VEXTINU-572552 format. One record per residue: residue in one letter; x, y, z of N, C-alpha, C, O, CB in turn. Coordinates in steps of 0.05 Angstrom, whole numbers. Atoms other than C-alpha are relative to their C-alpha. Glycine has a CB too. Layout:
ATOM code    n_u    n_v    n_w   ca_u   ca_v   ca_w    c_u    c_v    c_w    o_u    o_v    o_w   cb_u   cb_v   cb_w
ATOM    a      X      Y      Z      X      Y      Z      X      Y      Z      X      Y      Z      X      Y      Z
...
//
This chain:
ATOM code    n_u    n_v    n_w   ca_u   ca_v   ca_w    c_u    c_v    c_w    o_u    o_v    o_w   cb_u   cb_v   cb_w
ATOM    m     13    -28     -1     -3     -5      1     25     29      0     44     30     15    -19     -1     32
ATOM    s     -9    -27     -8     24     75    -12      2      7     13    -18      7     27     -5     15     -4
ATOM    t      1    -19    -23     58    118     36    -12     27     -9    -21     44      7     30      4     11
ATOM    t      5    -29     13     41    175     -6    -32     12     16    -55      5     10     -4     -6    -42
ATOM    e     29    -15     -9    -12    221     41      0     20    -26     16     33    -40      0     19     35
ATOM    h     18      1     24    -73    230     -5     -2     38     15      1     43     39    -37    -30     -3
ATOM    v      4    -29    -14    -84    322     -1    -35     -6      8    -53    -15     -6      6     32    -27
ATOM    r     34     -7      6   -153    332     26     -8     15     -9      5     36    -14    -17      3     14
ATOM    p     16    -13     27   -200    356    -15    -10     27     14     -5     26     38    -31    -22    -14
ATOM    g      7    -35    -13   -223    432      8    -39      4    -19    -46     -4    -41     38     36    -21
ATOM    p     20    -18      7   -296    466     -2      3     22    -37    -13     34    -51      1     21     31
ATOM    t     -8    -21     31   -265    503    -69     28    -14    -16     45    -28     -6     12     41     13
ATOM    t    -25      8     18   -213    488   -125      7     18    -16    -11     33    -24     -3    -22    -17
ATOM    r      1    -19     14   -174    530   -167      5    -11    -23     16    -33    -24     15     18      7
ATOM    v      0     -1     24   -175    529   -233     15     27    -26     16     50    -19    -26     -3      2
ATOM    r     -8    -21      4   -145    571   -282    -30     14    -41    -35     -3    -58     44     -8     -1
ATOM    v     27     -9     26   -206    607   -349     12     16      0     29     27     15    -34      4      1
ATOM    r     -6    -20     28   -209    648   -414    -15     11     13    -34     -3     21     -4     -4    -34
ATOM    e     28    -13     -3   -252    704   -389     -8     22    -21      7     42    -24     -1     12     28
ATOM    v     -2    -15     16   -278    740   -438    -21     27     -3    -37     10      4      0    -16    -18
ATOM    s     10    -29     -1   -315    807   -441      4     26    -16     26     35    -21      7      6     20
ATOM    g      3    -22     25   -329    864   -488     11     -3    -34     12     16    -50     17     24     12
ATOM    g    -21      8     16   -288    823   -545     30     -6      9     48    -20     -2      1     19    -17
ATOM    a    -29     14    -13   -231    818   -497      0    -25     15    -16    -37     29     13     20     20
ATOM    a     -3     31    -20   -200    759   -470     24      2     15     46     11      9      3    -31    -17
ATOM    r    -27      1    -23   -158    749   -408      3    -31     15    -13    -49     22     -7     27     30
ATOM    d      1     37    -20   -133    684   -373      4      3     28     26     -1     38     28    -25     -7
ATOM    r     -5      6    -35   -144    687   -295      1    -17     15      4    -39      4    -12      8     13
ATOM    r     -6     35    -10   -139    635   -238    -37     13      3    -44     36      0     29    -15     38
ATOM    d     27     -7    -12   -223    623   -214     -7    -17     33      5    -39     33    -26    -10    -26
ATOM    d      9     21    -21   -243    586   -152    -28     -1     -6    -41     17    -15      5      6     32
ATOM    l     22     30     16   -303    527   -168    -10    -13     31      9    -19     45     26    -34    -26
ATOM    a     15      9    -16   -344    503   -113      7    -40    -10      0    -54    -29    -34     18     -6
ATOM    t    -17     34     10   -303    424   -104    -35     -1      5    -53     12     17     33    -26     27
ATOM    e     23     17     -2   -356    374   -118     10    -32     -3     18    -42    -23    -21     10    -23
ATOM    e     -7     40    -12   -342    290    -87    -21     -7      4    -43      0     13     18    -11     32
ATOM    p     24     28    -11   -371    230    -84     -2      7     34     11     28     35     17    -43     -5
ATOM    l      8     10    -23   -389    220     -2     -2    -26     13    -18    -24     31    -17      7      1
ATOM    e      8      9    -10   -390    155     19     -4    -13     27     14    -20     41      1     -4    -10
ATOM    i      0     -9    -23   -433    149     75    -10    -43     20    -31    -56     21    -27     34     -1
ATOM    r      3     36    -17   -421     67    121     -6     10     21      1     31     31     28    -25      5
ATOM    v     10     -3    -20   -459     55    175     20    -44     16     23    -66      6    -44      9     -8
ATOM    a    -13     23    -14   -422     -1    227     -6     -2     25     -4     17     41     26     -1     -1
ATOM    a      7      7    -30   -443    -32    288      9    -40     -3     16    -56    -21    -44     11      8
ATOM    g     -6     36    -14   -432   -109    322     17    -13    -22      8    -31    -36    -35    -25      5
ATOM    g    -10     12     28   -374   -121    267      0     -4    -20     17    -18    -31      2    -10     -5
ATOM    a     11     -6     30   -409   -106    206      0     29    -16     -6     51     -6    -27     -6      1
ATOM    t      1    -24     14   -404    -57    158     -9      3    -25      1     -8    -44     21      7     -1
ATOM    r     -1      5     19   -445    -32    110    -10     30    -11    -23     46      2    -13    -26     -4
ATOM    t      6    -21      9   -451     23     61    -29     14     -7    -43      2    -24     13     -1    -17
ATOM    l     34    -14     -2   -521     68     64     -3      6    -22    -17     -5    -39     -9     28     19
ATOM    a      5    -16     31   -510    114      7     23     13    -14     45     11     -3    -21     25      4
ATOM    v    -25    -10     -1   -463    149    -30    -12     24    -14    -24     21    -35     26    -17    -12
ATOM    t     11    -29     13   -483    232    -42     31     10    -22     51     -2    -30     -8     31     34
ATOM    m    -20     -7     18   -440    273    -85    -11     36     26    -31     45     37     -6     -6    -47
ATOM    r      8    -25    -24   -424    342    -40     16     19     -5     21     20    -29      4     -7     31
ATOM    t    -27    -21    -11   -370    399    -22      4    -11     24     -7    -13     46     -5     35      5
ATOM    p    -13      3    -38   -324    377     24     -9     23     25    -20     45     22     42      4     -1
ATOM    g      1    -14    -15   -326    404     84    -21     -7     23    -43    -15     16     -3     19    -12
ATOM    a     30     17    -19   -373    381    151     -6    -12     -6    -28     -9    -16    -23      6      6
ATOM    d     11     17     19   -374    320    128    -16    -27     22    -32    -44     16     27    -10    -23
ATOM    f      9     13    -30   -387    286    201    -21     16     -1    -36     -2     -8     21      2     29
ATOM    e     34    -14     -1   -455    332    202     -5     -5    -22    -25      9    -27     -7     32      7
ATOM    l     11     -7     17   -465    319    140    -17    -37     -5    -39    -44    -16     22     16    -22
ATOM    a      9     23     -9   -467    242    158    -23    -10     16    -43    -24     11     17     -7      9
ATOM    a     38      8    -18   -515    243    222    -23     15    -11    -46      5    -10     -3     11     39
ATOM    g     28     -7      2   -561    294    197     -9    -19    -24    -34    -19    -26     -5     33     -6
ATOM    f     10     13     21   -566    243    128    -19    -27     27    -42    -28     33     32    -13    -27
ATOM    l     19     27    -24   -583    175    187     -7     22     16     10     20     34     22    -30     23
ATOM    a     25     -4    -10   -627    219    219    -22     15     -8    -39     25      6      3      6     18
ATOM    a     16     -3     17   -661    237    159    -12    -21     -9    -34    -20    -19      8     11    -16
ATOM    e      9     24      3   -669    172    148    -14    -19     12    -30    -35      4     13     -8     -3
ATOM    g     19     18    -10   -687    145    206     16    -15      2      4    -35      7    -23     -9    -12
ATOM    v    -20     21      0   -629    103    208     16     -3     24     27    -24     29     16      3    -21
ATOM    a    -21     -4    -27   -590    133    279    -15     37      1    -23     55    -14     49     -4     -9
ATOM    g      8    -34    -13   -608    196    325     36      1     12     55    -15     13    -36      3     36
ATOM    p    -29    -10    -12   -548    231    357      2    -13     26     24     -9     38      2     33      4
ATOM    d     -4     31    -26   -563    170    424      9    -28    -11     21    -47      0    -32    -10     17
ATOM    d    -16     22     13   -549    123    378     25    -15    -13     32    -38    -17     -7     -1    -11
ATOM    i    -28     -4     15   -484    146    346     23     -6     16     25     10     35      3     29    -10
ATOM    h    -16      2    -18   -424    116    379     28     14     -2     41     21     18      1    -24      3
ATOM    s    -15    -26     11   -372    160    331      4     -6    -19      2    -29    -27     22     11     10
ATOM    i      6      3     30   -361    181    262     35      8    -10     48     26      1    -30     27    -14
ATOM    a    -31      1     11   -287    175    225      0      1    -33    -17     -7    -49     16    -31     11
ATOM    y     -1      5     34   -265    180    154     14    -28     -4     32    -32     13     20     27    -18
ATOM    c     -8     38      5   -245    103    135     26      2    -11     38     15    -29    -24    -21    -26
ATOM    t    -31      7      2   -182     75    140      6    -27    -11     27    -38    -14     14      2     27
ATOM    d     -2     30     10   -197     11    115     19     -5    -19     17      8    -40    -24    -10    -11
ATOM    e    -11     13     33   -147    -25     65     -4     -4    -12     16    -13    -24      7    -12    -10
ATOM    d     12      4     24   -192    -34     11     -8     21    -20    -15     25    -44    -18    -13      7
ATOM    l      0    -34     22   -194     32     -2     22     25      3     31     38     22    -31     19      7
ATOM    p    -24    -21      8   -145     76    -39      6     26     13    -11     35     29     -5      8    -25
ATOM    p     -9    -22    -26   -107    140     -4    -23     20    -12    -40     30      4     40     16      3
ATOM    e     21    -17     -3   -153    183    -43    -33      5      4    -47     25      3      4      7    -13
ATOM    a     29     -3     -6   -223    161    -26    -10      5     27    -33     11     33    -14    -23     -9
ATOM    r      4      3    -24   -210    159     46     -7     28     14    -16     29     37     23    -13      9
ATOM    y     16    -19    -23   -228    236     64    -27     -8    -13    -48     -5      0      7     39      1
ATOM    n     38      2     11   -294    219     23    -15    -25     -4    -31    -32    -21     -6     13    -31
ATOM    t     16     24      0   -309    153     53      2     17     30     20     33     36     11    -37     -9
ATOM    v     14      2    -27   -348    160    129      4    -20      9      7    -37     -8    -26      3      1
ATOM    t     17     31     -7   -359     99    172    -12     32     31     -3     53     41     30    -48     14
ATOM    v      8     -1    -29   -410    111    233     -4    -22      6    -11    -45     -2    -22     14      9
ATOM    r     -6     33    -16   -399     72    281    -24     -7     30    -21      4     52     42      2     18
ATOM    l     25     -8    -13   -471     53    318     13    -11     38     36    -19     43    -34    -22    -18
ATOM    h     -4     13    -25   -476     32    400     -9    -24    -19      7    -38    -31    -16     10     31
ATOM    g      8     31     -2   -515    -27    381     11    -31     -3     28    -40     13    -16      0    -16
ATOM    a    -26     27      0   -484    -95    366    -17    -21    -27    -13    -44    -35      4    -25     42
ATOM    h      7      4     35   -520   -106    300     -7     25    -18    -10     48    -10    -28    -20     -5
ATOM    l     10    -31     12   -538    -59    246    -29      0     -4    -41    -20      5     14      9    -32
ATOM    p     33      3      0   -615    -42    230    -11     -4    -18     -7      6    -40    -15     18      8
ATOM    e      8     -2     18   -655    -64    200    -22     16    -14    -46     11    -11      0    -15      0
ATOM    l     16     -9     14   -684    -21    159      4      3    -45     22      5    -61     -1     27     19
ATOM    p     -5     -7     36   -706    -14     79     25     11    -13     35      1    -33    -19     21    -10
ATOM    t    -13    -20     25   -658     42     55     23    -16      1     37    -17    -19      7     37      5
ATOM    m    -23     16      3   -605    -11     88      5    -30    -12     22    -47     -6      7     -1     22
ATOM    h     -4     24     19   -622    -64     35     15      9    -30     21     -9    -45    -32    -15     -5
ATOM    r    -12      9     16   -591    -42    -19      8     32     -5     -8     51     -1    -15    -20    -19
ATOM    h     -7    -37     -1   -547     29    -34     -4      9    -28     -3     -2    -50     36     10     10
ATOM    f      4    -18     17   -560     86    -67      8     25     -6     11     43     11    -16      2      0
ATOM    m    -15    -25     13   -534    141   -113    -24     19     14    -47     15     22      4      0    -40
ATOM    t     16    -27    -10   -556    211    -90     15     22    -10     38     25     -4     -3      5     32
ATOM    s    -19    -17     23   -535    264   -137      6     30     22      1     27     46    -24      9    -38
ATOM    s      7    -24    -11   -524    346   -114    -20     14     -6    -26     36      4     15     14     -3
ATOM    a     36     -6      8   -591    354   -144    -19     -8     -4    -33      1    -21     -8      8    -14
ATOM    c     19      9    -10   -638    311   -121     -7     -7     21    -31     -7     27     -2    -12     -8
ATOM    g      5      5    -13   -622    291    -64     -3    -28      5     10    -40    -12    -10     13      2
ATOM    v     10     23      3   -651    219    -42    -25     -4     -4    -43    -14      9      6    -11     18
ATOM    c     47      9      9   -722    217    -82      4    -18      8     22    -35      8    -22     -5    -37
ATOM    g     14     30      0   -759    174    -63     10    -15     18     13    -31      0      3    -15    -24
ATOM    t    -20     12    -14   -721    134    -11    -21     -3     32    -22    -23     46     34     21     -1
ATOM    a     12      4    -22   -770    159     48    -29      8     -9    -34     32    -14     14     16     22
ATOM    s     26     -4      9   -849    149     28    -20     26     28    -12     38     48    -14    -38     -2
ATOM    l     21    -10    -10   -909    184     55     -5    -14     28     -4     -6     51    -23     -1    -19
ATOM    d     -3     10    -36   -915    133    106     11     -7      8      2    -18     28     -9    -11     13
ATOM    a    -19      4    -21   -854    118    128     -1     20     21      2     16     45     26      0    -11
ATOM    l    -14    -33    -11   -846    197    145    -34     -7     30    -32     -1     54     -5     45    -41
ATOM    r     30     -8    -22   -931    188    187     10    -22     22      2    -19     45    -41     -9    -16
ATOM    e    -12     24    -14   -893    121    216     14     19     29      5     22     52     27    -19    -23
ATOM    r    -19    -13     -8   -837    161    239     -4     25     13     12     33     31     14      2    -20
ATOM    r      4    -32     -5   -863    230    251    -39      3     15    -59     -8      6      4     19    -40
ATOM    r     39      4      2   -937    247    287      5     41    -11     26     54    -13    -28    -12     50
ATOM    s     10    -29      0   -965    324    272     11     12     16     13      6     39    -26      6      5
ATOM    l     -7    -13    -26   -930    383    295    -24     21     10    -29     43      0     28     16     -5
ATOM    s     15     -4    -11   -982    396    339     11     33      6     35     37      7     -4    -22     19
ATOM    a     -8    -31    -15   -986    484    364     14    -10     28     34     -1     40    -33     23      8
ATOM    g    -16     -2    -42   -969    459    438     32    -19      3     46    -21     23    -33    -26     32
ATOM    e    -32     13      2   -900    413    410     13     23    -16     35     17    -25      3    -34    -19
ATOM    a    -25     -9     17   -868    461    373     -2     26     17    -20     42     14     -3      2    -37
ATOM    t     -6    -28    -16   -842    518    424     10     21    -17     25     36     -5     22     -3     22
ATOM    l     -9    -27      5   -829    575    367    -25     10      4    -47     -2      1     15      8    -27
ATOM    p     12    -32     -4   -860    644    382     -6     -5    -35      4    -18    -54     28     33     14
ATOM    p     15    -21     16   -899    674    334     24     15    -20     40     24     -4    -15     25     22
ATOM    v    -21     -6     15   -845    700    271    -11     23    -11    -28     23    -29     10    -20    -18
ATOM    s      7    -23     16   -851    770    256      8      6    -32     32      4    -36     10     22     15
ATOM    a    -10    -15     20   -846    796    185      5      8     -3      5     12    -27     -1      7    -10
ATOM    e    -23    -12      9   -801    840    192     19    -19      8     32    -23    -13      6     26     10
ATOM    v    -22     32     -6   -750    776    223    -11     -5    -27     -1     17    -34     -7    -32     31
ATOM    l      0     23     27   -768    742    156      3     15    -18     11      0    -36    -25    -19     -7
ATOM    y    -14    -21     12   -752    803    113     37      3     -1     53     10    -19    -14     23     15
ATOM    g    -34     -5     -6   -678    803    145     19    -22     -5     42    -20    -13      6      6     31
ATOM    l    -20     23     18   -658    730    129      6     -4    -18     28    -16    -16     -3    -19     -1
ATOM    p    -18      2      8   -641    727     74     33     16      0     55      6     -1    -11     -2    -15
ATOM    r    -15    -11     -1   -603    778     77     31     -3     20     53      6     15    -14     16      0
ATOM    r    -18      2    -20   -563    755    142     16    -23     -9     40    -25     -8    -13     -3     29
ATOM    l    -13     30     17   -553    684    106     19      2    -26     39     -9    -35    -25    -18    -13
ATOM    r    -25     -3     34   -527    709     40     34     13     20     55      2     17    -18     41    -36
ATOM    e    -21     -9    -17   -476    751     91     17    -15     12     38     -4     17     -7     12     18
ATOM    a    -11     21     -8   -450    690    118     16    -23    -11     35    -39     -7    -13     -7      7
ATOM    q     -8     27     37   -442    646     56     27     10     -8     31     26    -26    -27      5    -40
ATOM    g    -29    -18     10   -367    659     55     12    -20    -15     33    -20     -4     23     11     26
ATOM    i      2     24     11   -355    597     10     -6     13    -28     12     18    -44    -23    -21     14
ATOM    f     16     -9     20   -415    624    -41     14     31    -12     10     36    -36    -32      2     13
ATOM    g    -17    -30     -2   -373    700    -41     23     -2    -16     34     16    -29     10      9     30
ATOM    k    -27      7     19   -314    661    -73     -8    -12    -23      9    -14    -41     20    -20     14
ATOM    t      6     23     21   -352    616   -122    -18      6    -13    -19      2    -38     -5    -26      9
ATOM    g     28     -1     14   -419    634   -132    -20    -17     -3    -44    -12     -6      2      4    -20
ATOM    g     23     16      2   -444    570   -136     -9    -31     24    -10    -55     23      4     -7    -29
ATOM    l      3     18    -30   -459    538    -68    -31      8      3    -41     30     -4     24     11     33
ATOM    h     31      0    -19   -531    527    -36     -3      5     21     12     -9     34    -14    -20      3
ATOM    a    -19      3    -26   -532    546     28    -40      1     28    -63      8     25     35     43      3
ATOM    a     17      7    -16   -573    528     94    -12      9     29    -17    -10     43      6    -18      0
ATOM    g     -4     -8    -32   -586    565    163    -27     -1     14    -51     -2      7     14     32      4
ATOM    l     16      7    -30   -615    560    229      1     18     16     21     23     29      9    -23     17
ATOM    f      9    -25    -13   -646    615    259    -18      7     24    -41     -4     24    -10     11    -17
ATOM    t     32      2    -24   -692    631    320    -15     13     -1    -17     24    -23     -1      5     27
ATOM    a     27    -22     15   -753    673    321      4     19    -11     -4     26    -33    -19     12     16
ATOM    d     -9    -24      4   -714    738    335     14     10    -28     18     34    -31     15      3     21
ATOM    g    -20     -2     17   -672    733    271     23    -14      3     30    -26    -18      6     21     -1
ATOM    s    -28      9     -9   -606    708    302      4    -21    -17    -18    -32    -22      5     -8     31
ATOM    l     -9     14     12   -566    659    257     24    -16     20     46     -7     27      6     14    -23
ATOM    l    -12     15    -16   -543    602    298     32    -15    -13     55    -18     -5    -24    -20      6
ATOM    a    -20     15     10   -508    564    245    -11     -1    -34    -34     -4    -42      4    -32     19
ATOM    l      7      8     24   -497    557    169     21    -17    -10     43    -19      0     -6     21    -17
ATOM    r    -22     31      5   -467    496    128    -16     10    -30    -39     16    -35     -8    -43     20
ATOM    e      8     -1     32   -465    507     47     10    -22    -16     25    -40     -8     11     26    -14
ATOM    d     -1     31     23   -462    455     -7    -10      3    -28    -28     18    -34    -22    -27     12
ATOM    v     16     -1     25   -474    444    -77    -20    -20     -2    -19    -32    -24     18     -1    -23
ATOM    g     27      5      1   -538    410    -65    -15      2     31    -12    -14     49     -2    -28    -14
ATOM    r     28     -1    -17   -596    436    -15     13    -10     20     30     -3     36    -28    -17     -9
ATOM    h      2     12    -16   -604    386     13     29    -14     20     25    -15     44    -16    -15    -12
ATOM    n    -25     -2    -14   -531    368     39      4     15     18      8     10     42     17      4    -13
ATOM    a      3    -18    -23   -531    432     61    -20      0     30    -14      8     53     -7     22    -14
ATOM    v     20     10    -19   -593    410    101      7    -14     25      0     -7     48    -14    -16    -13
ATOM    d     -5     19    -16   -565    352    133     25     10     15     27      3     39      2    -26    -14
ATOM    k    -21     -7    -20   -496    388    153    -17     10     23    -19     -3     44     22     23    -11
ATOM    l      5    -15    -24   -531    434    196    -24    -14     18    -26    -11     42     -8     29     -9
ATOM    v     13     29    -18   -580    381    220     13    -20     26      8    -28     49     -3    -22    -24
ATOM    g    -16     25    -10   -525    334    230     18     20     31     26     11     52     27    -17    -34
ATOM    w    -17    -11    -20   -488    398    270    -18      1     22    -13    -13     42     14     27     -7
ATOM    a     15      9    -26   -543    404    317      5    -18      9     25    -23     23    -24     -2      1
ATOM    q      4     25    -21   -560    345    340     34    -19      5     36    -42     13    -28    -26    -18
ATOM    m    -29      6    -25   -476    338    362      0     15     23     12     13     45     30      8    -10
ATOM    n    -15    -24    -18   -482    399    387    -27     -3     29    -33     14     45      2     43    -22
ATOM    h     27      1    -12   -547    365    424    -21     11     -2    -34     14     19     -1      2     16
ATOM    m     31    -44      4   -607    427    399    -14    -23    -10    -33    -14    -23      5     46    -35
ATOM    a     22      4     11   -644    367    377    -18     -6     26     -9     -8     48      3    -22    -22
ATOM    p     14    -11     33   -704    368    362      6     31      2     17     43     20    -41     -6     -7
ATOM    l     -5    -32      2   -705    439    339    -28      9     -1    -31     26    -19     19     11    -29
ATOM    s     28    -10     -3   -780    453    355      0     27     -4    -22     34    -14    -12     -6     26
ATOM    s     -5    -22    -24   -755    524    380     21     16    -29     39     30    -19     23    -15     41
ATOM    h    -17      1     23   -716    539    310    -23      0    -23    -47     -8    -25     20    -28      0
ATOM    l     12      1     22   -730    553    248     16     -4    -24     39      3    -19    -12     20     -1
ATOM    l    -19      2     18   -697    537    176     -1     19    -23    -24     26    -27     -1    -23     -9
ATOM    l     -3    -11     31   -678    576    108     19     -6    -16     43     -2    -11      2     26     -1
ATOM    v    -21      2     19   -649    557     48     -4     13    -24    -25     18    -34      4    -25     -5
ATOM    s     -4    -18     23   -626    592     -9    -10     -9    -25     -5      4    -45     25      5     -5
ATOM    g     11     -9     30   -664    567    -66    -28    -21      3    -41    -20     24     27     -9    -34
ATOM    r     36     12      2   -733    520    -82      7     -8     34     27     -4     48    -12    -37    -30
ATOM    t      4     14    -14   -758    486    -27    -16    -23    -15    -34    -18    -30    -10     12     20
ATOM    s      1     15      2   -765    419    -38     -5    -20     17      3    -17     40     11      0     -8
ATOM    y     16     16     -5   -805    350    -28     23    -14     33     17    -19     56     -7    -19    -32
ATOM    e    -23      4    -19   -732    329      9     -1     12     25     -6      2     47     23      7    -11
ATOM    i     -1    -16    -27   -723    390     51    -13     -8     14     -3    -15     36     -5     23      1
ATOM    m     18      3    -25   -791    376     86      4    -28     17      4    -35     40    -32      2    -11
ATOM    q    -11     25    -15   -773    310     93     19      8     23     12      6     47     18    -19    -21
ATOM    k    -30     -1    -16   -705    327    127     -6     16     27     -2      6     49     27     18    -20
ATOM    a     22    -14    -11   -744    387    160    -20     -6     27    -22      7     48    -15      0    -22
ATOM    l     19      2    -18   -801    346    195     21    -31     18     18    -40     41    -38     -4    -17
ATOM    a    -25     15    -31   -739    290    224      9      4     22     15     -8     44     21     -2     -2
ATOM    a    -26    -19    -28   -702    348    254    -31     15     14    -20     37     18     36     38    -21
ATOM    g     22     -9     -1   -773    374    275    -12     33      7    -23     45     25     -7    -16     15
ATOM    l      1    -29     -1   -773    442    253    -24     14    -14    -33      9    -37     26      9    -13
ATOM    p     34      1      5   -840    474    255     -2     19    -25    -23     16    -36    -21     13     29
ATOM    m     -7    -18     18   -818    533    198     25     -9    -16     47    -15     -7      3     26     14
ATOM    v     -9     -8     30   -792    532    127      0     17    -16    -20     23    -28     -7     -9    -13
ATOM    c      4    -28     17   -771    592     91     30     -8    -28     54    -15    -25      8     37     28
ATOM    g    -18      6     10   -742    586     27     -2     23    -30    -24     26    -40     -2    -33     -2
ATOM    v     -8    -26      7   -715    648    -21    -24     -5    -21    -36     15    -29     34      7     -9
ATOM    s     13     15     32   -759    606    -83    -12    -11      4    -17    -11     28     11    -15    -19
ATOM    a     27     12      1   -817    563   -100      5    -16     16     29    -16     21    -11    -12    -22
ATOM    p      4     24     -2   -831    505    -68     -6    -18    -22     -7    -11    -46    -15     -1     14
ATOM    s     11      7     21   -853    456   -101    -22    -16     20    -22    -16     45     20    -16    -23
ATOM    s     25     10     -5   -924    413   -100      1    -19     32     -8    -18     54     -8    -19    -30
ATOM    l      3     10    -35   -905    365    -50      7      3     22     -1     -8     43      4    -16      5
ATOM    a    -11     -5    -41   -863    397      6    -22     10     -2    -35     -7      9     28     23     18
ATOM    v     28    -11    -10   -936    445      2    -15    -31      7    -26    -32     30    -18     22    -28
ATOM    d     21     13    -15   -974    387     14     17    -18     25      3    -37     30    -18    -21    -23
ATOM    l     -5     19     -7   -926    351     64      6     17     20     10      5     41     15    -18    -13
ATOM    a      8    -20    -17   -926    423    103    -32     -1     11    -34      1     36      5     26    -15
ATOM    r     11     -1     -8   -991    422    106    -17    -22     18    -34    -16     34     -4     10    -13
ATOM    e     10     31    -16  -1008    336    133     13      2     29      3     -8     49     16    -33    -17
ATOM    f    -16      8    -20   -943    354    181    -16     31     32    -12     33     56     44      4    -16
ATOM    g     -1    -32    -13   -973    432    208     33     12      5     44     24     24    -18     -1     34
ATOM    i    -35    -18     -8   -898    452    190     -1     23    -27      1     15    -50     40    -31     -4
ATOM    t     -2    -17      2   -900    524    169     20      9    -25     43     16    -23      3      4     21
ATOM    l    -16     -7     35   -878    539     91     -1     28     -5    -25     36     -5    -17    -15    -29
ATOM    v     -2    -23     13   -858    611     67     20    -11    -22     33    -31    -25      9     25     18
ATOM    g     -7     14     34   -836    613     -3      5     32     -5      3     51     10    -34    -20    -24
ATOM    f    -15    -22      7   -807    667    -43      0     29     13    -13     49      6     -5      2    -24
ATOM    l    -19     -3    -33   -770    696     24     23     25    -16     47     26    -10     23    -43     17
ATOM    r    -17    -24      6   -742    761    -17    -11     30    -17    -30     33    -33     22    -13    -18
ATOM    d     18    -23      1   -757    829    -28    -10     20     10    -14     41     -1    -12     -2     -2
ATOM    q     11     -7    -20   -783    847     31    -38    -18    -13    -60     -6     -9      6     40      6
ATOM    r     20     11     14   -840    798     -5      1    -28     23     21    -34     36      6     -3    -38
ATOM    f     -4     27     -1   -868    725     19    -26     -5     -4    -47      8     -4     14    -14     23
ATOM    n     38     25      5   -925    668      6      8    -17     21     32    -21     27     -9    -27    -38
ATOM    i      3      9    -20   -945    630     61    -21    -30     -1    -44    -34      6     -9     23     15
ATOM    y     17     26     13   -963    558     33    -12    -18     23    -26    -37     16     21    -21    -19
ATOM    a      2     25    -26   -974    519    101     -2     12     29     17     21     40     31    -20      2
ATOM    s     -9    -14    -38   -992    545    179      7     22      8     23     24     27     21    -10     14
ATOM    p      3    -31      2  -1000    623    171      9      0     32     28     11     42    -35     15    -10
ATOM    e      5     -9    -31  -1009    621    244     20      9     15     18     28     31     -8    -21     16
ATOM    r    -46     -2     -2   -926    621    258      6     32     -9     21     50     -3     25    -29    -37
ATOM    v    -21    -29     14   -917    676    220    -16     43     12    -30     53     -6     -6     -5    -55
ATOM    s      5    -23    -12   -937    754    263     -5     21    -27     14     23    -42     26      7     22
ATOM    l      7    -23     24   -967    808    207     -3     26     35     -2     51     36    -45    -11    -30
ATOM    a     13    -29    -33   -985    854    286     13     23    -11     -1     42    -18     17     -4     43
ATOM    d    -22    -25     -1   -915    902    273    -13     12    -24    -11     36    -24     37     -7     -2
ATOM    r     -7    -20     35   -935    920    189    -21     29     19    -26     50      8    -26    -23    -48
//
């Protein structure tokens, strides 16, 4: 086995480009958002299995794995013993930082449908179809007014969230090519932000961060995503106990259906001092308008 140490991939990759403007061309360096595969393995009782391979931006990989397992109903924070990059001898050096093993406390791997097949997820679509509505109904009951502890959020607070999210996007400022997910309090304070080429990965990283910091469930917080709000985003928000999800773009029809069934406040087109409320409008306060 080679002893050459492979360089750990970073969130940005520098390339040479030829920029053309006004009929003139010049060569310069440019920063791109890095996109590489991450294999997520689950281990327990001496057995190891690959759960998923997702295309992601390197960084916060352990949080991504923890958030992904929580969203898929595989393991919560109390089930996880450790998370580490894989050093198995069957892996080539260049794959070491692209493979994460989540070791569980149990003596056996969990028997779940998603554990019986490997599935590939892209940075665009997320884990499309891996969790049905029926599975979601079994794993989470509806968020009732008594369960969610998020106080009403004012329209003025919502108006300011996209600006706070954009100002905190350090990697986006370099590349212009990353999605972001931010966790906020009801008064608009940004607690954490994660970036990734995949919006669903950014949410997994954020949820994983919260779980690893013993903040789950997130019943007193709200989520803002930089793009559209899809079914996958709502699935992950539901698993994390989030009572409000906001997006700067449009939600999908299935995202709206999911929000309405489970009592999650869903806000879309949050930009330019306006927004639409698609579900559970009672958590948005207009009294200060």
